[in-house]
C-alpha positions in Angstrom: 26.9 64.3 110.4 24.8 61.5 108.9 26.5 58.2 108.4 27.8 57.5 104.8 26.1 54.6 103.1 28.1 54.5 99.9 31.5 56.1 99.0 31.2 56.8 95.3 34.5 57.3 93.5 34.4 59.3 90.3 37.4 59.1 88.0 38.7 61.9 85.8 37.2 60.4 82.7 33.8 59.9 84.2 32.5 63.4 84.3 28.9 62.5 83.5 26.0 63.1 85.9 24.2 60.0 84.7 27.2 57.8 85.4 26.2 54.4 86.5 27.8 54.8 90.0 26.0 58.1 90.5 22.7 56.7 89.2 22.9 53.9 91.8 23.5 56.4 94.6 21.4 58.8 96.7 22.7 62.3 97.4 21.1 62.3 100.8 23.0 59.2 102.0 26.1 58.8 99.8 29.4 60.7 99.5 31.3 61.4 96.2 35.1 61.3 96.2 37.2 62.9 93.4 40.9 63.4 93.5 43.7 64.9 91.3 46.4 62.3 91.7 50.2 62.5 91.0 50.3 58.8 90.1 47.8 59.3 87.3 49.3 62.6 86.0 52.7 61.0 85.8 51.8 57.5 84.8 53.1 58.7 81.5 54.4 62.2 81.1 51.1 63.7 80.0 51.0 66.9 78.0 50.6 70.0 80.3 47.5 71.0 78.5 45.9 67.6 78.9 46.6 67.7 82.7 45.2 71.2 83.0 42.1 70.3 80.9 41.3 67.3 83.1 41.9 68.9 86.4 39.8 71.9 85.5 37.0 69.8 84.0 37.1 67.7 87.2 36.8 70.7 89.4 33.9 72.1 87.4 32.2 68.7 87.4 32.5 68.6 91.2 30.7 71.9 91.3 28.1 70.6 88.9 27.4 67.6 91.2 27.2 69.9 94.3 24.5 71.8 92.3 22.6 68.6 92.0 22.7 68.0 95.7 25.7 65.7 96.1 28.3 66.1 98.8 31.6 65.9 97.1 35.0 65.4 98.8 37.4 66.9 96.2 41.1 66.4 96.9 43.3 68.8 94.9 46.7 67.9 93.8 48.4 70.2 96.3 46.1 69.3 99.3 47.9 68.1 102.4 45.7 65.0 102.5 46.4 64.0 98.9 47.7 60.4 99.0 48.9 60.3 95.3 47.2 57.2 94.1 43.7 55.7 93.8 44.1 52.9 96.3 45.7 55.1 99.0 43.1 57.9 98.5 40.2 55.6 98.7 41.7 53.9 101.7 42.0 57.2 103.5 38.3 58.1 102.7 37.2 54.6 103.9 39.0 55.1 107.2 37.5 58.6 107.7 34.0 58.0 106.6 33.5 54.3 107.4 31.0 53.7 104.5 29.1 50.4 104.1 30.6 49.9 100.6 32.5 51.6 97.8 30.7 52.1 94.5 32.5 52.9 91.3 31.9 52.7 87.6 34.4 50.3 85.8 37.7 51.9 84.8 38.7 52.6 81.2 42.3 51.3 81.8 43.3 47.8 82.4 45.8 48.6 85.2 43.1 50.7 87.1 40.6 47.9 86.6 43.0 45.4 88.2 43.6 47.8 91.0 39.9 48.0 91.7 39.5 44.2 91.7 41.7 44.1 94.8 39.9 46.8 96.8 37.3 44.6 98.5 40.1 42.6 100.2 42.2 45.6 100.9 39.4 47.7 102.5 37.5 44.7 104.1 34.2 45.9 102.7 32.1 45.4 99.6 33.2 47.2 96.4 30.5 47.4 93.7 32.0 47.9 90.2 29.2 48.9 87.8 29.3 48.8 84.0 30.1 51.9 82.1 26.9 52.3 80.1 28.0 55.5 78.4 29.4 53.2 75.7 27.1 51.6 73.2 28.7 48.2 73.1 29.8 46.5 76.3 33.0 44.4 76.4 30.7 41.3 76.8 28.7 42.2 73.8 31.8 42.8 71.7 33.2 39.4 72.8 29.9 37.9 71.6 30.2 39.7 68.3 33.9 38.6 67.9 33.3 35.0 68.8 33.9 32.6 65.9 34.9 35.3 63.4 38.1 34.8 61.5 38.6 38.5 61.0 37.4 41.3 63.3 36.8 44.0 60.7 35.4 47.3 61.9 33.2 47.8 58.8 31.0 44.8 59.8 30.9 45.9 63.4 29.9 49.3 62.3 27.0 48.0 60.3 25.7 46.2 63.3 26.0 49.3 65.4 24.0 51.3 62.7 21.2 48.7 62.9 21.3 48.7 66.7 21.1 52.5 67.1 19.0 53.2 64.0 21.3 56.0 63.0 21.2 56.9 59.3 18.9 54.0 58.6 15.9 53.7 56.4 14.1 50.7 57.8 16.7 47.9 57.7 18.7 49.6 55.0 21.3 52.4 55.2 20.1 55.8 54.0 21.6 56.6 50.6 21.8 52.9 49.6 25.3 52.3 51.0 26.9 52.0 54.4 30.1 53.9 53.9 30.9 57.0 51.9 34.6 57.0 52.6 35.6 57.1 48.9 34.1 60.6 48.8 36.1 61.8 51.8 39.7 62.0 50.5 40.0 65.4 48.9 43.3 67.2 49.5 42.9 70.6 51.1 43.6 73.8 49.2 45.1 76.8 51.0 42.2 79.0 49.7 39.7 77.1 51.7 38.0 78.8 54.7 39.0 76.9 57.9 36.7 77.5 60.8 38.5 77.3 64.1 37.0 75.2 67.0 35.1 77.2 69.5 37.4 79.0 71.9 36.6 79.1 75.6 38.3 81.7 77.8 39.7 80.3 81.0 37.7 81.3 84.1 39.2 81.9 87.6 39.0 78.2 88.5 40.8 77.2 85.3 43.4 79.9 85.8 44.1 78.4 89.2 44.6 75.0 87.6 46.9 76.5 84.9 49.1 78.0 87.5 49.3 74.7 89.4 50.2 72.7 86.3 52.8 75.3 85.3 54.5 74.9 88.7 54.1 71.1 89.3 54.6 69.8 85.7 57.1 72.2 84.2 59.2 69.2 83.0 56.3 67.8 81.0 55.9 68.1 77.2 53.8 70.8 75.6 52.7 74.4 75.9 50.0 75.5 78.3 49.1 78.7 76.5 46.9 79.4 74.8 44.4 77.3 76.7 41.0 77.3 75.0 39.4 73.9 75.7 35.9 73.7 77.1 35.9 72.5 80.7 32.2 72.4 81.4 29.3 70.4 79.9 27.7 73.6 78.6 30.8 74.8 76.8 31.5 71.3 75.4 28.0 71.2 74.0 28.5 74.7 72.5 31.7 73.5 70.9 29.7 70.6 69.3 27.1 73.0 68.0 29.7 75.3 66.5 31.3 72.3 64.7 28.0 71.1 63.3 27.1 74.6 62.1 30.5 75.7 60.7 32.7 72.8 59.9 30.7 69.6 59.5 29.4 70.4 56.1 32.9 70.0 54.7 34.3 67.6 57.2 33.6 64.6 55.0 35.3 65.9 51.9 38.5 67.0 53.7 38.8 64.8 56.7 42.0 63.2 55.4 43.6 66.5 54.3 46.6 68.2 55.9 47.6 71.8 55.4 50.5 73.9 56.8 49.4 76.3 59.5 45.9 74.7 59.7 45.9 72.2 62.6 42.1 71.8 62.7 40.7 72.2 59.2 37.1 70.9 59.4 37.6 68.5 62.3 35.4 68.6 65.4 38.1 68.5 68.0 35.7 67.1 70.5 37.2 63.7 71.3 38.6 65.0 74.5 35.1 66.0 75.6 33.7 62.6 74.6 36.4 60.6 76.3 36.2 62.4 79.6 32.4 62.3 79.7 31.4 65.9 79.0 29.6 64.8 75.8 27.4 61.7 75.3 28.4 59.8 72.1 24.9 58.7 71.1 23.5 62.2 71.7 26.4 63.7 69.5 25.6 61.3 66.7 21.8 62.0 66.9 22.6 65.8 66.6 24.8 65.1 63.5 22.1 62.9 62.0 19.5 65.6 62.6 21.7 68.1 60.8 21.7 65.9 57.8 18.0 65.2 57.9 17.3 69.0 58.0 19.5 69.5 55.0 22.3 71.3 56.8 25.1 68.9 56.0 25.7 66.3 53.2 25.3 62.6 53.8 29.0 61.8 53.3 29.9 64.2 56.1 27.3 62.9 58.6 28.1 59.3 57.8 31.8 59.8 58.0 31.6 61.5 61.4 29.1 59.0 62.9 31.3 56.1 61.7 34.2 57.5 63.8 32.0 57.4 66.9 29.7 54.4 66.8 32.0 52.5 64.5 35.7 53.1 65.2 35.5 54.4 68.8 33.3 51.5 70.0 35.3 49.0 68.0 38.7 49.9 69.4 37.4 49.8 72.9 36.0 46.3 72.2 39.4 45.2 70.9 41.1 46.6 73.9 39.1 44.7 76.5 39.1 41.6 74.3 42.9 41.4 74.1 44.1 42.9 77.3 46.4 42.2 79.1 49.3 41.5 76.7 48.1 43.5 73.7 50.3 46.4 74.7 53.4 44.1 74.1 52.4 43.1 70.5 55.3 43.5 68.1 54.6 41.6 64.9 57.6 43.1 63.0 60.0 42.9 65.9 60.7 46.6 65.8 63.1 47.8 68.6 64.5 51.2 67.5 64.2 54.0 70.1 61.8 56.8 69.6 63.7 59.7 67.9 64.1 62.9 69.9 62.3 65.0 67.3 59.0 63.4 68.5 59.5 65.7 71.5 61.4 68.6 70.0 60.0 68.9 66.4 63.6 69.5 65.3 63.7 67.7 62.0 64.0 68.7 58.4 61.0 66.6 57.4 58.3 69.2 57.0 55.4 66.9 57.6 56.8 65.4 60.9 57.8 68.9 62.0 54.3 70.3 61.4 52.6 67.4 63.2 54.8 67.4 66.2 54.8 71.2 66.5 51.0 71.4 66.6 51.0 68.4 69.0 53.3 70.4 71.3 51.2 73.6 70.9 47.6 72.1 71.0 47.8 68.6 72.5 46.0 67.7 69.2 46.6 66.3 65.8 43.9 64.8 63.6 43.7 61.2 62.7 45.6 61.3 59.3 48.5 63.3 60.9 48.7 60.6 63.6 48.3 57.6 61.2 50.1 58.7 58.1 52.8 61.1 59.4 54.1 60.3 62.9 52.7 56.7 62.9 53.8 56.0 59.3 57.3 57.2 60.0 57.6 55.1 63.1 56.4 52.0 61.2 58.8 52.5 58.3 61.7 53.3 60.6 61.2 50.3 62.9 60.4 52.2 66.0 59.5 50.1 69.1 55.6 50.1 69.0 55.4 50.3 72.8 57.5 53.4 72.9 55.3 55.0 70.2 52.2 53.9 72.3 53.5 55.7 75.3 54.2 58.8 73.2 50.7 59.0 71.8 49.2 58.3 75.3 51.3 61.2 76.6 50.9 64.0 74.1 47.2 64.1 73.1 44.4 65.5 75.2 41.9 62.9 74.0 44.3 59.9 74.6 43.2 57.2 77.0 44.7 53.7 76.8 41.5 52.0 75.7 41.2 54.1 72.6 44.9 55.0 72.0 46.5 51.6 72.4 44.5 49.7 69.7 44.9 52.6 67.4 48.6 52.6 67.8 49.5 48.9 68.1 46.8 47.7 65.7 46.0 50.4 63.2 49.2 52.5 63.0 51.9 49.9 63.6 50.3 46.6 62.5 52.0 45.2 65.6 49.1 42.8 66.3 49.8 41.2 62.9 46.5 42.1 61.3 43.9 41.5 64.1 42.6 45.0 63.7 43.8 46.4 60.4 43.6 44.7 57.0 47.1 46.0 56.0 50.0 47.9 57.4 49.4 51.6 56.9 52.8 52.2 55.3 53.2 54.8 52.6 55.9 56.7 50.8 56.1 60.5 50.5 53.7 60.4 47.5 50.7 59.9 49.8 51.7 62.8 52.1 52.3 65.0 49.0 48.9 64.1 47.6 47.0 64.8 50.8 48.9 67.9 52.0 51.0 70.9 51.0 53.8 70.0 53.4 56.2 68.8 50.7 56.4 72.2 49.0 58.3 73.7 51.9 60.4 70.6 52.8 64.2 70.4 52.7 63.7 67.0 51.0 62.5 66.2 47.5 59.4 64.0 47.5 60.1 63.0 43.9 63.4 61.4 44.7 63.5 57.8 46.0 67.2 57.7 47.1 70.1 60.0 47.8 70.9 62.7 50.3 68.0 65.0 49.2 65.4 62.3 48.7 62.3 62.3 51.0 63.2 59.9 53.8 59.7 58.3 53.6 60.5 57.0 50.1 63.6 54.9 50.8 62.2 53.9 54.2 59.0 52.7 52.6 60.8 50.4 50.1 63.2 49.3 52.8 60.3 48.4 55.0 58.8 46.3 52.1 62.2 44.6 51.6 62.7 43.8 55.2 59.3 42.3 55.7 58.6 40.6 52.4 58.0 37.2 54.1 55.6 38.7 56.7 53.5 40.8 54.3 53.9 39.0 51.0 50.7 37.0 51.6 48.7 40.1 52.5 46.3 40.7 49.5 46.7 44.5 49.9 50.5 44.4 50.1 51.5 41.6 47.7 51.6 43.9 44.7 54.1 46.2 46.4 56.3 43.3 47.3 56.2 42.2 43.6 57.0 45.8 42.5 60.1 45.9 44.8 61.3 42.5 43.6 61.3 43.9 40.0 63.7 46.7 40.9 67.2 46.2 39.6 69.7 45.0 42.2 71.5 48.3 42.0 68.3 50.2 42.8 67.6 47.8 45.7 71.1 48.5 47.1 70.6 52.3 46.7 67.3 51.9 48.7 69.0 49.9 51.4 71.9 52.3 51.6 69.7 55.5 51.7 67.5 54.0 54.4 70.5 52.9 56.5 72.2 56.2 56.1 69.2 58.1 57.3 68.4 55.8 60.2 72.0 56.0 61.3 71.5 59.7 61.8 68.4 59.4 64.0 
């Protein structure tokens, strides 16, 4: 056996053949290590479907690399030589192979990054940690953009990213004469609309093996394994993208904020899990969407809204994550401490909107951004749920959730726990918003038109109670001041009814 020059560790969210660590290597001299690790699968209690998706995608990627000439040491979860954690697994490989150095692409999670920083001393050999160039804005570039700015608003970052990539640009100006078409993207869905389902992939023998493993080893984790339809190969992920562009993207813009009973996907792409583990390239995805618009296949508001999610929001929240970690995960601007209600795990609640969002999360390891922000996130904000507990829930239950993208979305966008670093206002809303953007309220045990009382929609009293509790903290916010003034105009009796209704409901959580 030839001596190993470099040991290249590939993580479960680095399933990209052009990964910087692989690009720096040589298949004839270097060895790739991949491992299914108990520590990572149980860092939080990840959804069964998420674990199965990643393990299967990892196994398929290992085969893809072998097809490209790499020697891959792949350690399955139930292998006798599985050490359970990154450091221990790399240590075993270093002892066995005696490489000259370890090479890895930088981790997406702070805790793993810190772990890697200690490896050179631990293993007594060089550890080369390379940038993750699959992203369009490096942490250093984001720090440079953020430096000296009083507000770190995504919209201005997004415009810079449009200029940098040239996407949807006409020279130095945005196509269509404006940067953002979000005002056109807020139509409520109607039950008569045709809803294309994301492309379904039937599990192959390798995936079936993984499903059996997960069913046995993670039976106590949240979520349903079946039906399992996620793509687990690059080819199938690319086919899922093409199906979205052909079938759903034309109406994605109009209905991206809509919610409809029994329709978990509507016109959404459901490809974030493929982007975030490396099966799809973000810039290539955006270029395909732009090409669909330029060829007249989709309207501009749909193409722009989708591209903004990727080169704008996705890159922006990653920048915030690396700018503010460590410590960002403990942000708690409102001082919320209430425990996460059990119905986030069971879906056993009379609130139809929350029940629908949690049920489909349990079934699909998926909910779209408005369900996350304006249903489960909104409720947690109004009810005073500990933002760290909510962060761990979101990280656990969604197939696309990785800390770099999930944490800023939860702490900053959803819970305003960072005090406005990321979001311009708390995303708090009463039942009227949910009623406007969904048909959930029609089948709910509560009356969305009532503000207080036993039959009133809990979001209503909780919303005004949230305003009342936090008047001093949000009264100076230009986008919340009017709501504070409205509350202060309520008669004292109405203010008491609000406080009593909110307290009675929260007392039953």
